[in-house]
C-alpha positions as CSV (number, residue, x, y, z in Angstrom):
1,A,1.9,-8.6,19.8
2,I,-0.6,-5.5,18.7
3,R,0.1,-6.0,15.1
4,L,-0.3,-10.1,15.3
5,G,-3.7,-9.7,17.4
6,L,-5.0,-6.9,14.9
7,D,-4.1,-9.6,12.0
8,A,-6.0,-12.4,13.6
9,L,-9.0,-10.3,14.8
10,V,-9.5,-7.4,11.6
11,F,-7.3,-8.8,8.8
12,S,-8.3,-12.7,8.8
13,P,-12.0,-12.5,9.1
14,V,-12.0,-10.0,5.8
15,A,-9.9,-12.3,4.1
16,V,-11.9,-15.7,4.8
17,C,-15.0,-13.8,3.6
18,G,-13.5,-12.1,0.5
19,Y,-12.2,-15.7,-0.6
20,F,-15.4,-17.1,-0.4
21,T,-17.5,-14.4,-1.8
22,W,-15.2,-14.5,-4.8
23,R,-15.2,-17.9,-4.7
24,T,-18.5,-18.8,-4.6
25,L,-19.2,-15.8,-7.2
26,L,-16.7,-17.2,-9.7
27,E,-18.7,-20.8,-9.4
28,G,-21.9,-18.9,-10.4
29,K,-23.9,-19.2,-7.6
30,G,-25.0,-15.6,-6.5
31,P,-25.4,-13.8,-3.4
32,E,-27.1,-16.6,-1.9
33,G,-24.7,-19.3,-2.5
34,V,-22.0,-16.7,-0.9
35,L,-24.3,-16.7,2.4
36,A,-24.6,-20.5,2.2
37,K,-20.9,-21.0,1.9
38,L,-20.0,-18.5,4.6
39,Q,-22.7,-20.5,7.1
40,L,-21.2,-23.6,6.2
41,K,-17.6,-22.9,5.8
42,G,-16.6,-19.6,7.2
43,Q,-16.2,-20.2,10.8
44,S,-14.6,-23.7,10.2
45,A,-12.0,-21.7,7.8
46,L,-11.4,-19.0,10.0
47,I,-10.5,-21.2,12.9
48,A,-8.1,-22.8,10.5
49,S,-6.6,-19.4,9.4
50,W,-6.2,-18.4,13.1
51,S,-4.2,-22.0,13.7
52,F,-1.7,-21.3,11.0
53,W,-1.2,-17.3,10.3
54,P,-0.5,-16.4,14.2
55,V,2.3,-19.1,14.8
56,A,3.6,-18.5,11.3
57,N,4.0,-14.7,11.9
58,I,5.6,-15.0,15.3
59,V,8.2,-17.5,13.6
60,N,8.4,-14.9,10.7
61,F,8.9,-11.7,13.1
62,G,11.1,-13.8,15.8
63,F,13.3,-15.9,13.8
64,V,13.8,-15.4,10.1
65,P,16.1,-13.0,9.4
66,L,14.9,-10.0,7.7
67,E,16.3,-10.7,4.3
68,C,14.4,-14.2,3.9
69,R,11.2,-13.1,5.5
70,V,9.5,-12.2,2.3
71,L,10.5,-15.7,1.1
72,Y,9.2,-17.3,3.8
73,N,5.8,-15.5,3.9
74,N,5.4,-16.3,0.3
75,A,6.2,-19.9,1.1
76,L,3.5,-20.1,3.6
77,S,1.0,-18.6,1.6
78,L,1.8,-21.2,-1.4
79,L,1.0,-23.5,1.6
80,W,-1.8,-21.9,2.6
81,T,-3.6,-21.6,-0.3
82,G,-3.7,-25.2,-0.7
83,I,-5.0,-25.5,2.6
84,S,-7.8,-22.6,2.2
85,H,-8.6,-24.7,-1.7
86,G,-9.0,-27.9,0.4
87,I,-12.0,-26.6,2.8
88,P,-14.6,-25.6,0.0
89,S,-13.8,-28.9,-2.0
90,T,-15.4,-30.9,0.9
91,D,-18.6,-30.0,-0.5
């Protein structure tokens, strides 16, 4: 439970900010664009992350056999990548 809480409260905000920072910089929009993107989409992305990953991790650690956990997590990461790429495309 502690690991899941730390993941949601510490890692998720860092990952969401990192994602939007790099994506916006690669789009050539500069630091001002990063701040604008975070203000516009950061909160909704963080809420989506909090809705998706805690449930995924509970299932992973509670029900998925040890030898299948990496595959399960990789499959969900692929799904999450699709979800997170849809967030910025709604400009």
